[in-house]
C-alpha positions as CSV (number, residue, x, y, z in Angstrom):
1,M,45.4,17.6,-48.4
2,N,47.6,14.9,-47.3
3,K,49.4,17.0,-44.7
4,H,47.5,15.2,-41.9
5,R,49.7,12.0,-42.5
6,S,52.7,13.5,-40.8
7,D,51.1,15.4,-37.9
8,E,51.4,13.0,-34.9
9,T,49.6,15.1,-32.4
10,F,46.5,14.9,-34.8
11,H,46.7,11.1,-35.3
12,A,47.1,10.6,-31.6
13,L,43.7,12.3,-31.1
14,I,41.9,10.0,-33.6
15,K,43.8,7.0,-33.3
16,D,41.1,4.9,-31.5
17,L,38.4,6.1,-34.3
18,T,40.5,5.3,-37.1
19,A,41.2,2.0,-35.6
20,H,37.7,0.8,-35.6
21,E,36.4,-1.3,-38.4
22,T,33.1,0.9,-38.7
23,V,35.3,4.2,-39.4
24,S,37.5,2.0,-41.8
25,A,34.3,1.2,-43.8
26,M,34.0,4.6,-44.9
27,D,36.9,4.1,-47.3
28,G,34.4,1.7,-49.3
29,F,32.2,4.7,-50.3
30,I,32.9,7.5,-52.7
31,Q,32.1,11.0,-51.3
32,H,33.3,13.5,-54.0
33,G,34.4,12.4,-57.3
34,S,36.9,9.7,-56.5
35,I,37.6,11.0,-52.7
36,T,36.1,8.2,-50.4
37,C,34.0,9.2,-47.6
38,L,37.1,8.3,-45.1
39,E,39.4,10.6,-47.1
40,H,36.9,13.4,-47.1
41,C,36.3,13.2,-43.4
42,L,40.0,13.1,-42.7
43,H,40.5,16.3,-44.7
44,V,37.6,18.1,-42.8
45,A,38.9,16.7,-39.3
46,Y,42.5,17.6,-40.0
47,T,41.4,21.1,-41.3
48,S,38.9,21.8,-38.7
49,Y,41.9,20.5,-35.8
50,R,44.4,22.9,-37.6
51,L,41.8,26.2,-37.5
52,C,40.4,25.3,-34.0
53,R,43.8,25.1,-32.6
54,F,44.8,28.3,-34.2
55,L,41.7,30.0,-32.8
56,G,41.9,28.5,-29.5
57,L,39.1,26.3,-29.7
58,D,38.7,22.7,-28.4
59,Y,40.5,21.3,-31.6
60,T,40.2,17.7,-30.0
61,A,36.4,17.7,-30.4
62,A,36.7,19.3,-33.6
63,A,38.9,16.6,-35.0
64,R,37.0,13.6,-33.6
65,G,33.7,14.9,-34.5
66,A,34.6,15.8,-37.9
67,L,36.1,12.5,-38.7
68,L,32.5,10.9,-37.9
69,H,30.6,13.7,-39.3
70,D,29.8,11.8,-42.4
71,L,29.6,8.0,-41.0
72,F,26.3,7.0,-42.8
73,L,28.0,3.9,-44.7
74,Y,25.9,3.9,-47.7
75,D,26.5,5.4,-51.3
76,W,24.4,8.4,-51.3
77,H,24.6,8.8,-55.0
78,T,22.4,5.6,-55.5
79,T,20.8,5.1,-52.1
80,K,17.2,6.6,-51.8
81,L,16.5,6.8,-47.9
82,P,12.9,5.8,-47.0
83,K,12.4,9.1,-45.1
84,G,13.7,12.4,-46.7
85,L,16.7,13.3,-48.7
86,H,20.3,12.4,-47.9
87,A,21.4,15.9,-47.2
88,F,18.9,16.2,-44.7
89,R,18.8,12.9,-43.1
90,H,22.5,11.8,-42.9
91,P,23.7,13.8,-40.0
92,H,21.3,11.8,-38.0
93,I,22.3,8.6,-39.3
94,A,26.2,9.4,-38.8
95,L,25.4,10.5,-35.3
96,A,23.4,7.1,-34.7
97,N,26.4,5.2,-36.2
98,A,28.8,7.1,-34.3
99,T,27.2,6.9,-30.9
100,R,26.5,3.1,-31.3
101,C,30.4,2.7,-31.7
102,F,31.9,5.3,-29.4
103,S,31.3,7.3,-26.4
104,L,30.9,11.1,-27.6
105,S,30.9,14.4,-25.8
106,Q,27.9,16.8,-26.3
107,K,30.3,19.0,-28.3
108,E,31.3,15.9,-30.7
109,Q,27.5,15.0,-31.1
110,D,26.4,18.7,-32.0
111,I,29.4,18.8,-34.5
112,I,28.1,15.8,-36.2
113,K,24.5,16.7,-35.9
114,K,24.9,20.1,-37.3
115,H,27.5,19.7,-39.8
116,M,25.1,20.4,-42.5
117,W,24.0,23.9,-41.3
118,P,22.4,25.8,-42.7
119,L,20.2,22.9,-44.1
120,T,19.9,21.4,-40.6
121,V,18.2,24.8,-39.6
122,R,19.3,24.7,-36.1
123,F,22.2,26.5,-35.8
124,P,25.4,24.8,-34.3
125,R,25.5,25.1,-30.4
126,Y,29.3,25.2,-30.3
127,Q,32.1,27.5,-32.0
128,E,33.8,24.2,-33.1
129,S,30.4,22.9,-34.7
130,L,30.2,25.9,-36.9
131,V,33.9,25.5,-37.7
132,V,33.5,21.9,-38.7
133,S,30.3,23.0,-40.8
134,L,32.2,25.6,-42.9
135,V,35.4,23.6,-43.3
136,D,33.0,20.6,-44.6
137,K,31.8,22.9,-47.3
138,Y,35.1,24.2,-48.1
139,C,36.8,20.8,-48.4
140,A,33.6,19.4,-50.7
141,V,34.3,22.3,-53.0
142,I,38.1,21.8,-53.2
143,E,37.4,17.9,-53.6
144,T,35.2,18.7,-56.4
145,V,37.3,21.2,-58.4
146,Q,40.2,18.8,-58.0
147,N,38.2,16.1,-59.4
148,L,37.0,18.1,-62.3
149,K,40.4,19.2,-63.2
150,R,41.2,15.3,-63.4
151,K,38.7,14.9,-65.7
152,K,39.2,17.8,-68.0
153,P,40.9,16.8,-71.3
154,E,44.5,18.1,-72.4
155,P,44.0,21.0,-75.0
156,G,45.6,20.1,-78.3
């Protein structure tokens, strides 16, 4: 999952985002098991970038939107939101945080807002939004399974 580290093109697309202190702050929150929110978002961003590039889609918007899709900046394991559950509310919180820090295209905004589809009910407007939504779920499963394997005691 760390293949993104050597991809200079990918890093050039997100360099301004990863240099921002608000994005860096995601590294202080756990997302799945021992994976931080920033690590998870980098996994989703890189996988979405590669898939969209392969499919001939807007891989720049996919990479940037995916990197910011979980920019909610709280521990969702312990924080109780005043209105609604984390799964339904955090895309709006992430979008508000992202637009406060960056100028985003409509596609990047849709990627962030709709990444929890089908929980968000409204279907993603762009193909890239659908890709990021599906990749997000894929990465979450992979990260969770890897964490369970690390916790599993050795036989004997």
